[in-house]
C-alpha positions, -999 to 999 in steps of 0.1 A, spaced: -855 516 110 -881 512 81 -866 535 56 -851 510 34 -882 487 33 -908 514 24 -889 543 8 -899 533 -27 -933 542 -17 -928 577 -5 -922 607 -21 -892 630 -16 -899 655 11 -874 680 -1 -899 684 -33 -927 695 -11 -915 710 22 -898 746 24 -860 743 24 -856 764 55 -877 738 74 -858 709 59 -826 725 71 -836 719 108 -831 681 101 -800 683 79 -776 679 104 -776 647 133 -794 614 131 -824 626 113 -802 630 82 -791 596 85 -826 576 96 -849 596 77 -833 596 43 -825 565 18 -805 569 -13 -804 606 -11 -843 607 -9 -858 622 22 -887 599 32 -895 607 64 -891 633 94 -888 624 131 -923 628 148 -908 619 184 -873 608 193 -875 580 220 -842 569 235 -827 543 256 -808 550 287 -785 529 308 -799 524 344 -771 518 369 -778 506 400 -760 531 425 -763 512 456 -746 483 442 -720 500 428 -714 521 458 -711 490 479 -685 475 461 -666 508 452 -676 510 416 -683 539 391 -710 540 364 -688 525 333 -683 546 305 -674 519 280 -689 484 272 -657 467 285 -660 487 318 -696 477 320 -687 439 316 -659 442 341 -681 459 368 -706 439 363 -691 407 365 -673 417 396 -707 428 414 -722 396 400 -698 374 414 -699 391 447 -734 392 451 -737 356 441 -713 346 469 -739 362 492 -767 343 480 -781 369 456 -787 344 427 -817 362 410 -796 391 402 -794 404 366 -759 418 355 -772 435 319 -805 430 302 -795 442 265 -833 448 255 -835 425 227 -871 415 231 -889 400 202 -904 434 196 -894 466 177 -873 472 206 -850 444 199 -839 458 165 -838 492 177 -810 478 203 -790 463 175 -792 494 155 -781 515 185 -753 491 195 -737 494 160 -741 534 161 -722 531 193 -693 514 174 -688 543 151 -651 553 142 -659 588 157 -689 608 173 -695 622 139 -691 592 117 -723 582 97 -743 550 106 -720 520 96 -730 497 68 -740 461 81 -706 448 64 -680 472 81 -661 464 108 -677 485 132 -709 465 129 -690 430 132 -674 444 163 -707 459 176 -722 424 172 -692 404 187 -693 428 219 -731 424 221 -725 386 222 -696 391 252 -720 414 270 -746 385 270 -721 358 276 -707 376 306 -735 392 324 -767 375 312 -783 347 291 -802 343 260 -837 345 281 -827 378 300 -813 394 269 -849 386 253 -869 395 280 -902 416 271 -905 451 278 -929 446 308 -901 424 324 -877 448 322 -902 475 338 -905 450 365 -865 449 370 -867 488 372 -888 487 400 -874 461 419 -837 471 418 -828 435 411 -804 443 380 -769 460 380 -773 476 348 -806 479 326 -811 493 290 -844 507 286 -864 536 272 -864 569 293 -891 566 321 -897 582 353 -909 569 388 -883 539 389 -865 524 418 -846 551 436 -814 529 434 -811 534 397 -794 564 383 -799 571 346 -769 576 321 -780 593 289 
């Protein structure tokens, strides 16, 4: 995330580390996230990643499956939200987005853009590419259909609260344990 900003201050690790060591990182996301303008400016120390938590109790109640696409998530979330609100569950959240005014918010934007690549093996799109535009439009569609500005900007602590209360259909958050048993993780 910070490679473009700070890369001019870093040495090229290819000049300092053994070739066989660097080869371990030459494929996959590290070759895209740890390089800038052909220069290796970092290596991943850890790899945190977000997962989709799906409220299995609510999905089963309405005969729905865990969605595989953003459009399925919108459709399923809308269906369950409408029915739950008819039954008086006004506080239920459809989807949180994870766009807090923290580093996680910026990471979420990058992850959405990454999910809109043409193929699984395509590189990360440029911000001016159609894939990035489509991703940002889909984020807005998700928010408008299943949440609100306030829900999309919930702080991480509030999101964790939702993971313990089971009062959301879908939650995007880091992979953590000891969550409410109603949730199933989708990696």
